[in-house]
C-alpha positions in Angstrom: 27.4 -1.5 -20.1 23.8 0.0 -19.8 22.5 -3.1 -21.9 24.2 -5.2 -19.4 22.6 -3.3 -16.4 19.2 -3.9 -18.0 19.6 -7.2 -18.3 20.6 -7.9 -14.6 17.9 -5.9 -13.6 15.4 -8.2 -15.7 17.0 -11.3 -14.1 16.9 -10.1 -10.6 13.7 -8.2 -10.3 11.4 -9.6 -13.3 10.1 -5.9 -13.9 7.3 -4.6 -16.4 8.9 -1.8 -18.4 6.8 1.3 -19.4 8.3 4.0 -21.7 7.4 7.4 -20.4 9.9 9.5 -22.6 13.1 9.2 -23.9 15.8 11.1 -22.1 18.8 10.4 -19.7 18.2 7.1 -17.8 18.5 8.0 -14.1 17.3 6.5 -10.7 14.9 8.8 -8.8 15.7 7.0 -5.5 19.5 8.4 -5.4 21.3 11.5 -6.5 24.8 10.2 -7.7 23.4 8.8 -11.3 27.1 8.1 -12.5 27.8 4.6 -14.3 28.8 3.1 -11.0 28.2 4.7 -7.4 28.4 3.5 -4.1 24.9 5.3 -3.4 23.6 3.1 -6.3 25.0 -0.1 -4.8 23.4 0.5 -1.6 19.9 1.4 -3.2 20.3 -2.1 -4.9 20.7 -3.8 -1.5 17.8 -1.9 -0.2 15.8 -3.3 -3.0 16.7 -6.6 -1.9 15.3 -6.5 1.7 12.8 -9.1 2.1 9.0 -8.5 3.2 6.9 -11.5 3.7 3.9 -11.2 1.7 1.1 -13.9 1.8 0.3 -15.7 -1.3 -3.2 -14.4 -1.6 -4.8 -12.0 -3.7 -4.0 -8.2 -2.8 -5.2 -5.1 -4.8 -2.9 -4.5 -7.9 -1.1 -1.3 -8.4 1.5 0.0 -10.8 4.4 1.8 -9.5 5.1 5.2 -11.1 8.1 6.3 -9.2 10.4 5.1 -6.7 12.0 7.9 -4.4 14.7 7.3 -1.9 12.2 6.8 1.2 8.8 6.4 -0.5 7.4 5.0 -3.8 4.4 6.6 -5.8 1.7 3.8 -7.0 -1.2 4.1 -9.4 -4.3 2.0 -7.6 -7.3 1.0 -9.8 -10.7 1.0 -8.2 -11.6 -1.7 -5.5 -14.3 -3.0 -3.3 -13.9 -3.2 0.7 -16.0 -4.3 3.5 -15.6 -1.7 6.2 -16.4 -1.1 9.5 -15.9 1.6 12.4 -12.4 1.4 14.1 -10.8 3.0 17.0 -7.2 3.7 16.2 -5.0 3.2 13.1 -3.1 0.0 14.6 -6.2 -1.4 16.4 -8.2 -4.4 15.5 -11.7 -2.9 16.6 -14.4 -3.9 13.6 -11.8 -6.5 12.6 -14.2 -9.6 13.3 -17.3 -7.5 11.9 -15.5 -7.3 8.2 -14.2 -10.9 8.6 -17.4 -12.2 9.7 -18.8 -11.0 6.4 -16.3 -12.6 4.1 -16.7 -15.8 6.1 -20.5 -16.1 5.3 -22.4 -13.7 7.8 -23.9 -12.1 4.8 -27.5 -12.0 3.1 -26.7 -15.3 1.0 -24.3 -17.1 3.5 -21.6 -16.6 0.8 -18.0 -17.3 1.8 -15.8 -14.9 -0.2 -11.8 -15.2 -0.6 -9.9 -13.6 2.0 -7.2 -11.1 0.7 -4.7 -9.0 1.8 -3.6 -6.5 3.3 -6.2 -5.3 6.4 -6.5 -1.6 5.8 -7.2 0.9 8.4 -7.9 4.5 7.2 -8.0 7.8 9.2 -9.6 10.4 7.2 -8.6 13.2 9.4 -5.3 15.2 9.9 -5.3 13.8 13.7 -5.5 10.2 12.4 -8.6 9.7 14.7 -11.4 8.9 12.4 -10.7 5.6 11.8 -12.3 2.8 9.7 -11.2 -0.8 9.1 -11.3 -2.4 5.8 -10.8 -5.6 4.0 -10.2 -5.5 0.1 -12.5 -7.8 -1.8 -11.6 -10.0 -4.7 -10.8 -8.0 -7.9 -13.6 -10.0 -9.7 -16.2 -8.8 -7.6 -18.1 -5.5 -7.9 -20.5 -3.9 -5.6 -23.7 -5.2 -7.7 -22.7 -8.8 -7.3 -21.9 -8.9 -3.7 -24.4 -10.0 -0.8 -25.4 -7.4 1.6 -24.1 -7.7 5.2 -26.0 -9.3 8.0 -25.1 -6.3 10.1 -25.4 -2.5 9.9 -21.7 -2.5 11.6 -20.5 -3.5 7.9 -20.9 -1.4 4.9 -19.6 -2.3 1.2 -18.2 0.5 -0.9 -16.1 1.1 -3.8 -12.6 2.8 -3.2 -12.3 5.1 -6.4 -8.2 4.4 -6.4 -5.9 6.9 -7.8 -2.4 7.9 -6.8 -0.9 7.1 -3.5 2.8 7.7 -1.9 3.8 4.5 0.2 6.4 4.0 2.8 6.9 0.4 3.5 8.5 -0.7 6.9 8.9 -3.9 9.0 7.9 -4.6 12.6 5.4 -4.4 14.8 3.1 -1.5 13.7 2.6 0.3 16.9 0.7 3.6 17.0 3.6 5.8 18.0 5.5 4.1 14.8 2.7 4.6 12.6 2.5 8.0 13.2 6.2 8.9 12.9 6.2 7.2 9.7 3.1 9.1 8.4 4.7 12.3 9.6 8.1 11.4 8.2 6.2 10.6 4.8 4.3 13.5 4.7 7.1 15.9 5.4 9.1 14.5 2.4 6.0 14.6 0.0 5.9 18.4 0.8 9.5 18.8 0.4 9.3 17.2 -2.8 6.7 19.5 -4.2 3.6 16.8 -4.0 0.3 17.7 -2.7 -0.8 14.9 -0.1 -4.5 14.4 1.1 -5.8 14.5 4.7 -5.3 11.4 6.7 -3.5 8.4 5.7 -3.9 4.4 5.4 -2.2 1.9 7.4 -1.7 -1.7 5.2 -1.0 -4.7 7.4 0.0 -7.7 5.3 0.5 -10.5 7.9 -0.8 -12.4 10.7 0.3 -11.9 14.2 2.4 -15.1 14.1 4.9 -13.7 11.5 8.2 -12.7 12.8 8.3 -9.0 13.1 11.6 -8.5 11.0 9.8 -9.7 7.8 6.5 -8.3 8.4 5.2 -6.2 5.3 3.5 -2.9 6.3 2.8 0.2 4.7 1.6 3.7 5.2 -0.2 5.2 2.3 -1.2 8.9 1.5 -3.4 9.6 -1.3 -2.1 12.3 -3.7 -3.7 15.4 -5.8 -2.6 16.5 -9.1 0.2 13.9 -9.5 1.7 14.1 -12.8 4.9 11.6 -13.9 7.8 13.8 -14.8 
């Protein structure tokens, strides 16, 4: 039965398997880890929930753990074009960073568009905000042309371990603040160490239907170890 389950998971999800330890096989996202449980069945259907992700490059990551209401990812370093924003769900500064990749730079170079658009709040009140577009992974800071405007800066995001809560719909300010509060509360309850602030990742353009939009709230973690 175990081998049949593994074969089924390989067919449905096409996962990469990483062996961390040899012990009883359990799902972090459910409590009842009997051979068959209704809770496990519900979790399978939750994993089949469809979110539309554009077919363009996105920063790579490795899922380390999937809890009931969030997942923990490991991100490698990546470069971003960044401008000052006003609020997590706003678009202030977006034209500046997209202008940079569309050719408003020192060499008039057009750079491939990526997803998502990040807005980052670095303080606990979610008020000190910047807007970012991740640059292609084959680009580093030394190979990128300088921006034409002081409103845009280029910097390297060091990567690390982040807890991520995914949701659909229109990411309005009150909704994002609620998702951030829920995620932070759950992380503290689980004994993890969230950093101040958060990031909102928006993957879709405004024309995408709300019920398939992919939005994520990310909180970077300190001192995370995989059990």
